[in-house]
Structures are given as structure tokens and as C-alpha cells.
mmCIF file of the N, C-alpha and C atoms, coordinates in Angstrom:
data_MODEL
# 
_entry.id   MODEL 
# 
loop_
_atom_site.group_PDB 
_atom_site.id 
_atom_site.type_symbol 
_atom_site.label_atom_id 
_atom_site.label_alt_id 
_atom_site.label_comp_id 
_atom_site.label_asym_id 
_atom_site.label_entity_id 
_atom_site.label_seq_id 
_atom_site.pdbx_PDB_ins_code 
_atom_site.Cartn_x 
_atom_site.Cartn_y 
_atom_site.Cartn_z 
_atom_site.occupancy 
_atom_site.B_iso_or_equiv 
_atom_site.pdbx_formal_charge 
_atom_site.auth_seq_id 
_atom_site.auth_comp_id 
_atom_site.auth_asym_id 
_atom_site.auth_atom_id 
_atom_site.pdbx_PDB_model_num 
ATOM 1   N N  . MET A 1 1  ? -124.961 -26.155 108.192 1.00 0.00 ? 1  MET A N  1 
ATOM 2   C CA . MET A 1 1  ? -123.912 -26.070 109.551 1.00 0.00 ? 1  MET A CA 1 
ATOM 3   C C  . MET A 1 1  ? -123.401 -24.718 109.577 1.00 0.00 ? 1  MET A C  1 
ATOM 4   N N  . ASN A 1 2  ? -123.730 -24.069 110.957 1.00 0.00 ? 2  ASN A N  1 
ATOM 5   C CA . ASN A 1 2  ? -123.351 -23.001 111.054 1.00 0.00 ? 2  ASN A CA 1 
ATOM 6   C C  . ASN A 1 2  ? -121.952 -22.352 111.883 1.00 0.00 ? 2  ASN A C  1 
ATOM 7   N N  . PRO A 1 3  ? -121.139 -21.927 111.381 1.00 0.00 ? 3  PRO A N  1 
ATOM 8   C CA . PRO A 1 3  ? -119.846 -21.665 112.482 1.00 0.00 ? 3  PRO A CA 1 
ATOM 9   C C  . PRO A 1 3  ? -119.914 -20.379 113.347 1.00 0.00 ? 3  PRO A C  1 
ATOM 10  N N  . ASP A 1 4  ? -119.820 -20.639 114.600 1.00 0.00 ? 4  ASP A N  1 
ATOM 11  C CA . ASP A 1 4  ? -119.769 -20.004 115.686 1.00 0.00 ? 4  ASP A CA 1 
ATOM 12  C C  . ASP A 1 4  ? -118.849 -18.670 115.247 1.00 0.00 ? 4  ASP A C  1 
ATOM 13  N N  . PRO A 1 5  ? -118.979 -17.533 116.415 1.00 0.00 ? 5  PRO A N  1 
ATOM 14  C CA . PRO A 1 5  ? -118.255 -16.457 115.962 1.00 0.00 ? 5  PRO A CA 1 
ATOM 15  C C  . PRO A 1 5  ? -116.974 -17.249 116.609 1.00 0.00 ? 5  PRO A C  1 
ATOM 16  N N  . CYS A 1 6  ? -115.757 -16.419 116.474 1.00 0.00 ? 6  CYS A N  1 
ATOM 17  C CA . CYS A 1 6  ? -114.613 -16.924 116.658 1.00 0.00 ? 6  CYS A CA 1 
ATOM 18  C C  . CYS A 1 6  ? -114.669 -16.828 118.613 1.00 0.00 ? 6  CYS A C  1 
ATOM 19  N N  . VAL A 1 7  ? -114.112 -17.698 119.086 1.00 0.00 ? 7  VAL A N  1 
ATOM 20  C CA . VAL A 1 7  ? -114.323 -17.842 120.568 1.00 0.00 ? 7  VAL A CA 1 
ATOM 21  C C  . VAL A 1 7  ? -112.765 -17.495 120.808 1.00 0.00 ? 7  VAL A C  1 
ATOM 22  N N  . CYS A 1 8  ? -112.511 -16.457 121.561 1.00 0.00 ? 8  CYS A N  1 
ATOM 23  C CA . CYS A 1 8  ? -111.118 -15.782 122.233 1.00 0.00 ? 8  CYS A CA 1 
ATOM 24  C C  . CYS A 1 8  ? -110.953 -16.476 123.471 1.00 0.00 ? 8  CYS A C  1 
ATOM 25  N N  . LEU A 1 9  ? -109.651 -17.347 123.380 1.00 0.00 ? 9  LEU A N  1 
ATOM 26  C CA . LEU A 1 9  ? -109.168 -17.941 124.803 1.00 0.00 ? 9  LEU A CA 1 
ATOM 27  C C  . LEU A 1 9  ? -107.676 -17.342 124.928 1.00 0.00 ? 9  LEU A C  1 
ATOM 28  N N  . THR A 1 10 ? -107.561 -16.756 125.926 1.00 0.00 ? 10 THR A N  1 
ATOM 29  C CA . THR A 1 10 ? -106.409 -16.006 126.299 1.00 0.00 ? 10 THR A CA 1 
ATOM 30  C C  . THR A 1 10 ? -106.204 -14.912 124.568 1.00 0.00 ? 10 THR A C  1 
ATOM 31  N N  . ALA A 1 11 ? -104.909 -15.124 123.896 1.00 0.00 ? 11 ALA A N  1 
ATOM 32  C CA . ALA A 1 11 ? -104.517 -14.744 122.928 1.00 0.00 ? 11 ALA A CA 1 
ATOM 33  C C  . ALA A 1 11 ? -104.824 -15.259 121.722 1.00 0.00 ? 11 ALA A C  1 
ATOM 34  N N  . TRP A 1 12 ? -105.192 -16.680 121.827 1.00 0.00 ? 12 TRP A N  1 
ATOM 35  C CA . TRP A 1 12 ? -105.667 -17.498 120.943 1.00 0.00 ? 12 TRP A CA 1 
ATOM 36  C C  . TRP A 1 12 ? -107.446 -17.299 120.284 1.00 0.00 ? 12 TRP A C  1 
ATOM 37  N N  . CYS A 1 13 ? -107.543 -17.485 118.900 1.00 0.00 ? 13 CYS A N  1 
ATOM 38  C CA . CYS A 1 13 ? -108.926 -17.340 118.534 1.00 0.00 ? 13 CYS A CA 1 
ATOM 39  C C  . CYS A 1 13 ? -108.803 -19.006 117.856 1.00 0.00 ? 13 CYS A C  1 
ATOM 40  N N  . VAL A 1 14 ? -110.210 -19.413 118.116 1.00 0.00 ? 14 VAL A N  1 
ATOM 41  C CA . VAL A 1 14 ? -110.685 -20.418 117.747 1.00 0.00 ? 14 VAL A CA 1 
ATOM 42  C C  . VAL A 1 14 ? -112.228 -20.570 116.845 1.00 0.00 ? 14 VAL A C  1 
ATOM 43  N N  . HIS A 1 15 ? -112.121 -21.282 115.727 1.00 0.00 ? 15 HIS A N  1 
ATOM 44  C CA . HIS A 1 15 ? -113.640 -21.407 115.191 1.00 0.00 ? 15 HIS A CA 1 
ATOM 45  C C  . HIS A 1 15 ? -114.067 -22.488 115.358 1.00 0.00 ? 15 HIS A C  1 
ATOM 46  N N  . VAL A 1 16 ? -115.320 -22.545 116.152 1.00 0.00 ? 16 VAL A N  1 
ATOM 47  C CA . VAL A 1 16 ? -116.197 -23.412 116.681 1.00 0.00 ? 16 VAL A CA 1 
ATOM 48  C C  . VAL A 1 16 ? -117.111 -23.800 115.893 1.00 0.00 ? 16 VAL A C  1 
ATOM 49  N N  . LEU A 1 17 ? -117.614 -25.316 115.006 1.00 0.00 ? 17 LEU A N  1 
ATOM 50  C CA . LEU A 1 17 ? -118.529 -25.447 114.227 1.00 0.00 ? 17 LEU A CA 1 
ATOM 51  C C  . LEU A 1 17 ? -119.783 -26.098 115.114 1.00 0.00 ? 17 LEU A C  1 
ATOM 52  N N  . GLN A 1 18 ? -120.839 -26.136 114.918 1.00 0.00 ? 18 GLN A N  1 
ATOM 53  C CA . GLN A 1 18 ? -122.037 -26.594 115.648 1.00 0.00 ? 18 GLN A CA 1 
ATOM 54  C C  . GLN A 1 18 ? -122.925 -26.736 114.261 1.00 0.00 ? 18 GLN A C  1 
ATOM 55  N N  . CYS A 1 19 ? -123.721 -28.110 114.986 1.00 0.00 ? 19 CYS A N  1 
ATOM 56  C CA . CYS A 1 19 ? -124.649 -28.593 113.859 1.00 0.00 ? 19 CYS A CA 1 
ATOM 57  C C  . CYS A 1 19 ? -126.088 -27.929 114.296 1.00 0.00 ? 19 CYS A C  1 
ATOM 58  N N  . GLY A 1 20 ? -127.083 -27.962 112.734 1.00 0.00 ? 20 GLY A N  1 
ATOM 59  C CA . GLY A 1 20 ? -128.452 -27.203 113.551 1.00 0.00 ? 20 GLY A CA 1 
ATOM 60  C C  . GLY A 1 20 ? -129.191 -28.785 114.531 1.00 0.00 ? 20 GLY A C  1 
ATOM 61  N N  . HIS A 1 21 ? -130.079 -28.158 114.936 1.00 0.00 ? 21 HIS A N  1 
ATOM 62  C CA . HIS A 1 21 ? -130.953 -28.933 115.319 1.00 0.00 ? 21 HIS A CA 1 
ATOM 63  C C  . HIS A 1 21 ? -131.454 -30.252 114.499 1.00 0.00 ? 21 HIS A C  1 
ATOM 64  N N  . GLY A 1 22 ? -131.463 -31.478 114.788 1.00 0.00 ? 22 GLY A N  1 
ATOM 65  C CA . GLY A 1 22 ? -131.486 -32.514 113.792 1.00 0.00 ? 22 GLY A CA 1 
ATOM 66  C C  . GLY A 1 22 ? -130.359 -32.975 113.511 1.00 0.00 ? 22 GLY A C  1 
ATOM 67  N N  . PHE A 1 23 ? -129.090 -32.689 113.322 1.00 0.00 ? 23 PHE A N  1 
ATOM 68  C CA . PHE A 1 23 ? -128.164 -33.098 113.060 1.00 0.00 ? 23 PHE A CA 1 
ATOM 69  C C  . PHE A 1 23 ? -126.918 -33.001 113.903 1.00 0.00 ? 23 PHE A C  1 
ATOM 70  N N  . ALA A 1 24 ? -125.850 -33.957 113.196 1.00 0.00 ? 24 ALA A N  1 
ATOM 71  C CA . ALA A 1 24 ? -124.668 -34.377 114.220 1.00 0.00 ? 24 ALA A CA 1 
ATOM 72  C C  . ALA A 1 24 ? -123.635 -34.131 113.433 1.00 0.00 ? 24 ALA A C  1 
ATOM 73  N N  . MET A 1 25 ? -122.470 -34.093 113.664 1.00 0.00 ? 25 MET A N  1 
ATOM 74  C CA . MET A 1 25 ? -121.006 -33.689 113.202 1.00 0.00 ? 25 MET A CA 1 
ATOM 75  C C  . MET A 1 25 ? -120.467 -35.634 113.128 1.00 0.00 ? 25 MET A C  1 
ATOM 76  N N  . ASN A 1 26 ? -120.138 -35.452 111.473 1.00 0.00 ? 26 ASN A N  1 
ATOM 77  C CA . ASN A 1 26 ? -119.705 -36.967 111.389 1.00 0.00 ? 26 ASN A CA 1 
ATOM 78  C C  . ASN A 1 26 ? -118.082 -36.933 111.667 1.00 0.00 ? 26 ASN A C  1 
ATOM 79  N N  . GLU A 1 27 ? -117.214 -37.704 111.186 1.00 0.00 ? 27 GLU A N  1 
ATOM 80  C CA . GLU A 1 27 ? -116.190 -38.069 111.373 1.00 0.00 ? 27 GLU A CA 1 
ATOM 81  C C  . GLU A 1 27 ? -115.164 -37.126 110.683 1.00 0.00 ? 27 GLU A C  1 
ATOM 82  N N  . ASN A 1 28 ? -115.914 -36.662 109.503 1.00 0.00 ? 28 ASN A N  1 
ATOM 83  C CA . ASN A 1 28 ? -115.106 -35.822 109.028 1.00 0.00 ? 28 ASN A CA 1 
ATOM 84  C C  . ASN A 1 28 ? -115.496 -34.326 108.945 1.00 0.00 ? 28 ASN A C  1 
ATOM 85  N N  . GLY A 1 29 ? -116.329 -33.681 110.263 1.00 0.00 ? 29 GLY A N  1 
ATOM 86  C CA . GLY A 1 29 ? -116.405 -32.603 110.657 1.00 0.00 ? 29 GLY A CA 1 
ATOM 87  C C  . GLY A 1 29 ? -117.692 -32.040 109.748 1.00 0.00 ? 29 GLY A C  1 
ATOM 88  N N  . ARG A 1 30 ? -118.376 -32.795 109.085 1.00 0.00 ? 30 ARG A N  1 
ATOM 89  C CA . ARG A 1 30 ? -119.509 -32.066 108.215 1.00 0.00 ? 30 ARG A CA 1 
ATOM 90  C C  . ARG A 1 30 ? -120.779 -32.455 109.222 1.00 0.00 ? 30 ARG A C  1 
ATOM 91  N N  . CYS A 1 31 ? -121.785 -31.703 109.166 1.00 0.00 ? 31 CYS A N  1 
ATOM 92  C CA . CYS A 1 31 ? -123.274 -31.743 109.472 1.00 0.00 ? 31 CYS A CA 1 
ATOM 93  C C  . CYS A 1 31 ? -123.898 -32.937 108.889 1.00 0.00 ? 31 CYS A C  1 
ATOM 94  N N  . THR A 1 32 ? -124.175 -34.024 109.224 1.00 0.00 ? 32 THR A N  1 
ATOM 95  C CA . THR A 1 32 ? -125.382 -34.712 108.673 1.00 0.00 ? 32 THR A CA 1 
ATOM 96  C C  . THR A 1 32 ? -126.706 -35.186 109.770 1.00 0.00 ? 32 THR A C  1 
ATOM 97  N N  . ASP A 1 33 ? -127.567 -35.561 109.124 1.00 0.00 ? 33 ASP A N  1 
ATOM 98  C CA . ASP A 1 33 ? -128.755 -35.603 109.412 1.00 0.00 ? 33 ASP A CA 1 
ATOM 99  C C  . ASP A 1 33 ? -128.529 -36.858 110.635 1.00 0.00 ? 33 ASP A C  1 
ATOM 100 N N  . LYS A 1 34 ? -129.273 -36.329 111.624 1.00 0.00 ? 34 LYS A N  1 
ATOM 101 C CA . LYS A 1 34 ? -129.203 -37.570 112.611 1.00 0.00 ? 34 LYS A CA 1 
ATOM 102 C C  . LYS A 1 34 ? -130.674 -38.309 112.678 1.00 0.00 ? 34 LYS A C  1 
ATOM 103 N N  . ASP A 1 35 ? -130.476 -39.609 112.661 1.00 0.00 ? 35 ASP A N  1 
ATOM 104 C CA . ASP A 1 35 ? -131.653 -40.613 113.006 1.00 0.00 ? 35 ASP A CA 1 
ATOM 105 C C  . ASP A 1 35 ? -132.073 -40.675 114.269 1.00 0.00 ? 35 ASP A C  1 
ATOM 106 N N  . GLU A 1 36 ? -133.138 -39.942 114.439 1.00 0.00 ? 36 GLU A N  1 
ATOM 107 C CA . GLU A 1 36 ? -133.702 -39.855 115.670 1.00 0.00 ? 36 GLU A CA 1 
ATOM 108 C C  . GLU A 1 36 ? -134.425 -41.010 115.829 1.00 0.00 ? 36 GLU A C  1 
ATOM 109 N N  . CYS A 1 37 ? -134.957 -42.013 114.837 1.00 0.00 ? 37 CYS A N  1 
ATOM 110 C CA . CYS A 1 37 ? -135.950 -42.920 114.896 1.00 0.00 ? 37 CYS A CA 1 
ATOM 111 C C  . CYS A 1 37 ? -135.095 -44.393 115.841 1.00 0.00 ? 37 CYS A C  1 
ATOM 112 N N  . SER A 1 38 ? -133.676 -44.074 115.259 1.00 0.00 ? 38 SER A N  1 
ATOM 113 C CA . SER A 1 38 ? -132.809 -45.114 115.738 1.00 0.00 ? 38 SER A CA 1 
ATOM 114 C C  . SER A 1 38 ? -132.852 -45.551 117.360 1.00 0.00 ? 38 SER A C  1 
ATOM 115 N N  . PRO A 1 39 ? -132.589 -44.778 118.417 1.00 0.00 ? 39 PRO A N  1 
ATOM 116 C CA . PRO A 1 39 ? -132.616 -44.789 119.775 1.00 0.00 ? 39 PRO A CA 1 
ATOM 117 C C  . PRO A 1 39 ? -133.612 -45.724 120.221 1.00 0.00 ? 39 PRO A C  1 
ATOM 118 N N  . PHE A 1 40 ? -133.151 -46.561 121.194 1.00 0.00 ? 40 PHE A N  1 
ATOM 119 C CA . PHE A 1 40 ? -134.209 -47.551 121.891 1.00 0.00 ? 40 PHE A CA 1 
ATOM 120 C C  . PHE A 1 40 ? -134.540 -46.779 123.076 1.00 0.00 ? 40 PHE A C  1 
ATOM 121 N N  . PRO A 1 41 ? -135.353 -46.557 123.781 1.00 0.00 ? 41 PRO A N  1 
ATOM 122 C CA . PRO A 1 41 ? -136.746 -46.735 123.270 1.00 0.00 ? 41 PRO A CA 1 
ATOM 123 C C  . PRO A 1 41 ? -137.096 -45.976 122.376 1.00 0.00 ? 41 PRO A C  1 
ATOM 124 N N  . SER A 1 42 ? -138.088 -46.030 121.498 1.00 0.00 ? 42 SER A N  1 
ATOM 125 C CA . SER A 1 42 ? -138.725 -45.069 120.535 1.00 0.00 ? 42 SER A CA 1 
ATOM 126 C C  . SER A 1 42 ? -138.681 -43.497 121.328 1.00 0.00 ? 42 SER A C  1 
ATOM 127 N N  . VAL A 1 43 ? -138.595 -42.706 119.998 1.00 0.00 ? 43 VAL A N  1 
ATOM 128 C CA . VAL A 1 43 ? -138.923 -40.954 120.258 1.00 0.00 ? 43 VAL A CA 1 
ATOM 129 C C  . VAL A 1 43 ? -140.383 -40.937 120.418 1.00 0.00 ? 43 VAL A C  1 
ATOM 130 N N  . CYS A 1 44 ? -141.176 -41.592 119.991 1.00 0.00 ? 44 CYS A N  1 
ATOM 131 C CA . CYS A 1 44 ? -142.660 -41.567 119.713 1.00 0.00 ? 44 CYS A CA 1 
ATOM 132 C C  . CYS A 1 44 ? -143.264 -41.892 120.768 1.00 0.00 ? 44 CYS A C  1 
ATOM 133 N N  . PRO A 1 45 ? -144.579 -41.350 120.871 1.00 0.00 ? 45 PRO A N  1 
ATOM 134 C CA . PRO A 1 45 ? -145.705 -41.871 122.141 1.00 0.00 ? 45 PRO A CA 1 
ATOM 135 C C  . PRO A 1 45 ? -145.979 -42.926 121.300 1.00 0.00 ? 45 PRO A C  1 
ATOM 136 N N  . PRO A 1 46 ? -146.671 -43.789 123.096 1.00 0.00 ? 46 PRO A N  1 
ATOM 137 C CA . PRO A 1 46 ? -147.388 -45.069 122.294 1.00 0.00 ? 46 PRO A CA 1 
ATOM 138 C C  . PRO A 1 46 ? -148.626 -44.805 121.560 1.00 0.00 ? 46 PRO A C  1 
ATOM 139 N N  . ASP A 1 47 ? -149.584 -43.917 121.594 1.00 0.00 ? 47 ASP A N  1 
ATOM 140 C CA . ASP A 1 47 ? -150.294 -43.618 120.875 1.00 0.00 ? 47 ASP A CA 1 
ATOM 141 C C  . ASP A 1 47 ? -150.243 -43.474 119.201 1.00 0.00 ? 47 ASP A C  1 
ATOM 142 N N  . ARG A 1 48 ? -148.728 -43.017 118.325 1.00 0.00 ? 48 ARG A N  1 
ATOM 143 C CA . ARG A 1 48 ? -148.001 -42.638 117.557 1.00 0.00 ? 48 ARG A CA 1 
ATOM 144 C C  . ARG A 1 48 ? -146.909 -43.270 117.418 1.00 0.00 ? 48 ARG A C  1 
ATOM 145 N N  . PRO A 1 49 ? -146.618 -44.829 117.483 1.00 0.00 ? 49 PRO A N  1 
ATOM 146 C CA . PRO A 1 49 ? -145.341 -45.409 117.541 1.00 0.00 ? 49 PRO A CA 1 
ATOM 147 C C  . PRO A 1 49 ? -144.532 -45.710 116.977 1.00 0.00 ? 49 PRO A C  1 
ATOM 148 N N  . VAL A 1 50 ? -145.109 -45.188 115.388 1.00 0.00 ? 50 VAL A N  1 
ATOM 149 C CA . VAL A 1 50 ? -144.362 -45.517 113.886 1.00 0.00 ? 50 VAL A CA 1 
ATOM 150 C C  . VAL A 1 50 ? -143.374 -44.414 113.707 1.00 0.00 ? 50 VAL A C  1 
ATOM 151 N N  . CYS A 1 51 ? -141.902 -44.296 113.962 1.00 0.00 ? 51 CYS A N  1 
ATOM 152 C CA . CYS A 1 51 ? -141.482 -43.498 113.727 1.00 0.00 ? 51 CYS A CA 1 
ATOM 153 C C  . CYS A 1 51 ? -140.702 -43.280 112.106 1.00 0.00 ? 51 CYS A C  1 
ATOM 154 N N  . THR A 1 52 ? -140.944 -42.116 111.375 1.00 0.00 ? 52 THR A N  1 
ATOM 155 C CA . THR A 1 52 ? -140.131 -41.852 110.232 1.00 0.00 ? 52 THR A CA 1 
ATOM 156 C C  . THR A 1 52 ? -139.093 -40.637 110.690 1.00 0.00 ? 52 THR A C  1 
ATOM 157 N N  . ASN A 1 53 ? -137.726 -41.076 110.247 1.00 0.00 ? 53 ASN A N  1 
ATOM 158 C CA . ASN A 1 53 ? -136.987 -40.158 109.829 1.00 0.00 ? 53 ASN A CA 1 
ATOM 159 C C  . ASN A 1 53 ? -137.058 -39.344 108.494 1.00 0.00 ? 53 ASN A C  1 
ATOM 160 N N  . THR A 1 54 ? -136.730 -37.998 109.212 1.00 0.00 ? 54 THR A N  1 
ATOM 161 C CA . THR A 1 54 ? -136.651 -36.851 107.664 1.00 0.00 ? 54 THR A CA 1 
ATOM 162 C C  . THR A 1 54 ? -135.680 -35.914 107.826 1.00 0.00 ? 54 THR A C  1 
ATOM 163 N N  . TYR A 1 55 ? -135.586 -35.382 106.965 1.00 0.00 ? 55 TYR A N  1 
ATOM 164 C CA . TYR A 1 55 ? -134.453 -34.486 106.907 1.00 0.00 ? 55 TYR A CA 1 
ATOM 165 C C  . TYR A 1 55 ? -134.388 -33.419 107.925 1.00 0.00 ? 55 TYR A C  1 
ATOM 166 N N  . GLY A 1 56 ? -133.489 -33.781 109.080 1.00 0.00 ? 56 GLY A N  1 
ATOM 167 C CA . GLY A 1 56 ? -133.127 -32.587 110.177 1.00 0.00 ? 56 GLY A CA 1 
ATOM 168 C C  . GLY A 1 56 ? -134.317 -32.899 111.063 1.00 0.00 ? 56 GLY A C  1 
ATOM 169 N N  . SER A 1 57 ? -135.013 -34.023 111.210 1.00 0.00 ? 57 SER A N  1 
ATOM 170 C CA . SER A 1 57 ? -136.123 -33.790 112.159 1.00 0.00 ? 57 SER A CA 1 
ATOM 171 C C  . SER A 1 57 ? -136.985 -35.529 111.956 1.00 0.00 ? 57 SER A C  1 
ATOM 172 N N  . PHE A 1 58 ? -138.051 -35.960 112.782 1.00 0.00 ? 58 PHE A N  1 
ATOM 173 C CA . PHE A 1 58 ? -138.618 -37.078 112.301 1.00 0.00 ? 58 PHE A CA 1 
ATOM 174 C C  . PHE A 1 58 ? -140.105 -36.770 112.626 1.00 0.00 ? 58 PHE A C  1 
ATOM 175 N N  . LYS A 1 59 ? -141.060 -37.789 112.045 1.00 0.00 ? 59 LYS A N  1 
ATOM 176 C CA . LYS A 1 59 ? -142.618 -37.536 112.234 1.00 0.00 ? 59 LYS A CA 1 
ATOM 177 C C  . LYS A 1 59 ? -142.804 -38.937 113.018 1.00 0.00 ? 59 LYS A C  1 
ATOM 178 N N  . CYS A 1 60 ? -143.658 -38.594 113.802 1.00 0.00 ? 60 CYS A N  1 
ATOM 179 C CA . CYS A 1 60 ? -144.236 -40.153 114.211 1.00 0.00 ? 60 CYS A CA 1 
ATOM 180 C C  . CYS A 1 60 ? -145.891 -40.219 113.708 1.00 0.00 ? 60 CYS A C  1 
ATOM 181 N N  . ARG A 1 61 ? -146.355 -41.524 113.671 1.00 0.00 ? 61 ARG A N  1 
ATOM 182 C CA . ARG A 1 61 ? -147.782 -41.799 113.106 1.00 0.00 ? 61 ARG A CA 1 
ATOM 183 C C  . ARG A 1 61 ? -148.057 -42.808 113.959 1.00 0.00 ? 61 ARG A C  1 
ATOM 184 N N  . SER A 1 62 ? -149.424 -42.906 113.698 1.00 0.00 ? 62 SER A N  1 
ATOM 185 C CA . SER A 1 62 ? -150.316 -44.142 114.186 1.00 0.00 ? 62 SER A CA 1 
ATOM 186 C C  . SER A 1 62 ? -150.106 -45.366 113.501 1.00 0.00 ? 62 SER A C  1 
ATOM 187 N N  . ASN A 1 63 ? -150.251 -46.889 114.089 1.00 0.00 ? 63 ASN A N  1 
ATOM 188 C CA . ASN A 1 63 ? -150.008 -47.771 113.235 1.00 0.00 ? 63 ASN A CA 1 
ATOM 189 C C  . ASN A 1 63 ? -151.150 -48.268 112.553 1.00 0.00 ? 63 ASN A C  1 
ATOM 190 N N  . LYS A 1 64 ? -151.600 -47.208 111.789 1.00 0.00 ? 64 LYS A N  1 
ATOM 191 C CA . LYS A 1 64 ? -153.055 -47.229 110.813 1.00 0.00 ? 64 LYS A CA 1 
ATOM 192 C C  . LYS A 1 64 ? -152.840 -48.443 109.756 1.00 0.00 ? 64 LYS A C  1 
ATOM 193 N N  . ARG A 1 65 ? -153.712 -49.566 110.022 1.00 0.00 ? 65 ARG A N  1 
ATOM 194 C CA . ARG A 1 65 ? -153.658 -50.832 108.870 1.00 0.00 ? 65 ARG A CA 1 
ATOM 195 C C  . ARG A 1 65 ? -154.462 -50.329 107.826 1.00 0.00 ? 65 ARG A C  1 
ATOM 196 N N  . CYS A 1 66 ? -154.332 -50.423 106.638 1.00 0.00 ? 66 CYS A N  1 
ATOM 197 C CA . CYS A 1 66 ? -154.914 -49.707 105.275 1.00 0.00 ? 66 CYS A CA 1 
ATOM 198 C C  . CYS A 1 66 ? -155.161 -50.807 104.184 1.00 0.00 ? 66 CYS A C  1 
ATOM 199 N N  . SER A 1 67 ? -156.341 -51.302 103.615 1.00 0.00 ? 67 SER A N  1 
ATOM 200 C CA . SER A 1 67 ? -156.592 -52.321 102.389 1.00 0.00 ? 67 SER A CA 1 
ATOM 201 C C  . SER A 1 67 ? -155.506 -52.079 101.235 1.00 0.00 ? 67 SER A C  1 
ATOM 202 N N  . GLN A 1 68 ? -155.502 -53.260 101.019 1.00 0.00 ? 68 GLN A N  1 
ATOM 203 C CA . GLN A 1 68 ? -154.004 -53.410 99.719  1.00 0.00 ? 68 GLN A CA 1 
ATOM 204 C C  . GLN A 1 68 ? -154.608 -52.194 98.693  1.00 0.00 ? 68 GLN A C  1 
ATOM 205 N N  . GLY A 1 69 ? -153.532 -51.749 98.289  1.00 0.00 ? 69 GLY A N  1 
ATOM 206 C CA . GLY A 1 69 ? -153.531 -50.582 97.363  1.00 0.00 ? 69 GLY A CA 1 
ATOM 207 C C  . GLY A 1 69 ? -153.329 -49.368 97.853  1.00 0.00 ? 69 GLY A C  1 
ATOM 208 N N  . TYR A 1 70 ? -153.677 -48.992 99.246  1.00 0.00 ? 70 TYR A N  1 
ATOM 209 C CA . TYR A 1 70 ? -153.263 -48.169 100.081 1.00 0.00 ? 70 TYR A CA 1 
ATOM 210 C C  . TYR A 1 70 ? -152.210 -48.443 101.237 1.00 0.00 ? 70 TYR A C  1 
ATOM 211 N N  . LYS A 1 71 ? -151.844 -47.078 101.414 1.00 0.00 ? 71 LYS A N  1 
ATOM 212 C CA . LYS A 1 71 ? -150.497 -47.087 102.402 1.00 0.00 ? 71 LYS A CA 1 
ATOM 213 C C  . LYS A 1 71 ? -151.367 -45.944 103.498 1.00 0.00 ? 71 LYS A C  1 
ATOM 214 N N  . PRO A 1 72 ? -150.618 -45.483 104.661 1.00 0.00 ? 72 PRO A N  1 
ATOM 215 C CA . PRO A 1 72 ? -151.169 -44.676 105.389 1.00 0.00 ? 72 PRO A CA 1 
ATOM 216 C C  . PRO A 1 72 ? -150.419 -43.318 105.165 1.00 0.00 ? 72 PRO A C  1 
ATOM 217 N N  . SER A 1 73 ? -151.149 -42.094 105.203 1.00 0.00 ? 73 SER A N  1 
ATOM 218 C CA . SER A 1 73 ? -150.615 -40.807 105.385 1.00 0.00 ? 73 SER A CA 1 
ATOM 219 C C  . SER A 1 73 ? -149.465 -40.901 106.336 1.00 0.00 ? 73 SER A C  1 
ATOM 220 N N  . SER A 1 74 ? -148.891 -39.660 105.828 1.00 0.00 ? 74 SER A N  1 
ATOM 221 C CA . SER A 1 74 ? -147.879 -39.014 106.365 1.00 0.00 ? 74 SER A CA 1 
ATOM 222 C C  . SER A 1 74 ? -147.877 -38.845 108.099 1.00 0.00 ? 74 SER A C  1 
ATOM 223 N N  . ASP A 1 75 ? -148.880 -38.670 108.498 1.00 0.00 ? 75 ASP A N  1 
ATOM 224 C CA . ASP A 1 75 ? -149.481 -38.150 109.995 1.00 0.00 ? 75 ASP A CA 1 
ATOM 225 C C  . ASP A 1 75 ? -149.917 -39.564 110.358 1.00 0.00 ? 75 ASP A C  1 
ATOM 226 N N  . GLY A 1 76 ? -150.420 -40.981 109.520 1.00 0.00 ? 76 GLY A N  1 
ATOM 227 C CA . GLY A 1 76 ? -151.064 -41.816 110.090 1.00 0.00 ? 76 GLY A CA 1 
ATOM 228 C C  . GLY A 1 76 ? -152.538 -41.477 110.095 1.00 0.00 ? 76 GLY A C  1 
ATOM 229 N N  . SER A 1 77 ? -153.207 -40.376 109.617 1.00 0.00 ? 77 SER A N  1 
ATOM 230 C CA . SER A 1 77 ? -154.476 -40.194 110.269 1.00 0.00 ? 77 SER A CA 1 
ATOM 231 C C  . SER A 1 77 ? -155.565 -40.938 109.171 1.00 0.00 ? 77 SER A C  1 
ATOM 232 N N  . ALA A 1 78 ? -155.130 -41.242 107.903 1.00 0.00 ? 78 ALA A N  1 
ATOM 233 C CA . ALA A 1 78 ? -155.896 -41.885 106.886 1.00 0.00 ? 78 ALA A CA 1 
ATOM 234 C C  . ALA A 1 78 ? -155.208 -42.532 105.947 1.00 0.00 ? 78 ALA A C  1 
ATOM 235 N N  . CYS A 1 79 ? -155.761 -43.339 105.043 1.00 0.00 ? 79 CYS A N  1 
ATOM 236 C CA . CYS A 1 79 ? -155.255 -43.991 104.145 1.00 0.00 ? 79 CYS A CA 1 
ATOM 237 C C  . CYS A 1 79 ? -155.243 -43.589 103.069 1.00 0.00 ? 79 CYS A C  1 
ATOM 238 N N  . VAL A 1 80 ? -154.122 -43.565 101.698 1.00 0.00 ? 80 VAL A N  1 
ATOM 239 C CA . VAL A 1 80 ? -154.040 -42.659 100.687 1.00 0.00 ? 80 VAL A CA 1 
ATOM 240 C C  . VAL A 1 80 ? -153.573 -44.043 99.670  1.00 0.00 ? 80 VAL A C  1 
ATOM 241 N N  . GLY A 1 81 ? -154.046 -43.607 98.367  1.00 0.00 ? 81 GLY A N  1 
ATOM 242 C CA . GLY A 1 81 ? -154.088 -44.443 97.032  1.00 0.00 ? 81 GLY A CA 1 
ATOM 243 C C  . GLY A 1 81 ? -152.688 -44.175 96.222  1.00 0.00 ? 81 GLY A C  1 
# 
């Protein structure tokens, strides 16, 4: 959460709070992680359709299928144990 410099309007000054990229202000005025994966249609391209929300961002990966006991790596390019 980064406060903007004081913005002066006529003789009054107001402090404006803005949230960084990937964050949104909640009802309490605090910046919280925005879930980029929840909007429909997906934010991910068709070749990497699986969206994983991360703190302040998101990742897209392929829908790779792995053998039992393995799972796709974070970028979906390989299976890891």
C-alpha cells in the first residue's frame, strides 16, 4: 500500500491511497491480493488455460496430465514428484 503525495484541491489537502498492481482496496481501506483467476473468461491464453493466483499476480500453465504420484511443475512444462 503506497500513499500518494498530498493532493491539494483549492485550500484543502487529501491523502489518496492506491494499491499496487495485482492488489485491490477492500472495504476496510486495506490493499489485498486481487484474484486475477476468478473473472470469466479466463485471463490465460488457450495454450496455457490453467490459472493459479499468486500473491500480487497469477501464473498460467498448460493442462499437463501426469502419472500417479507426480504433478505438473509451476509452469506446466514438466511433471515433478
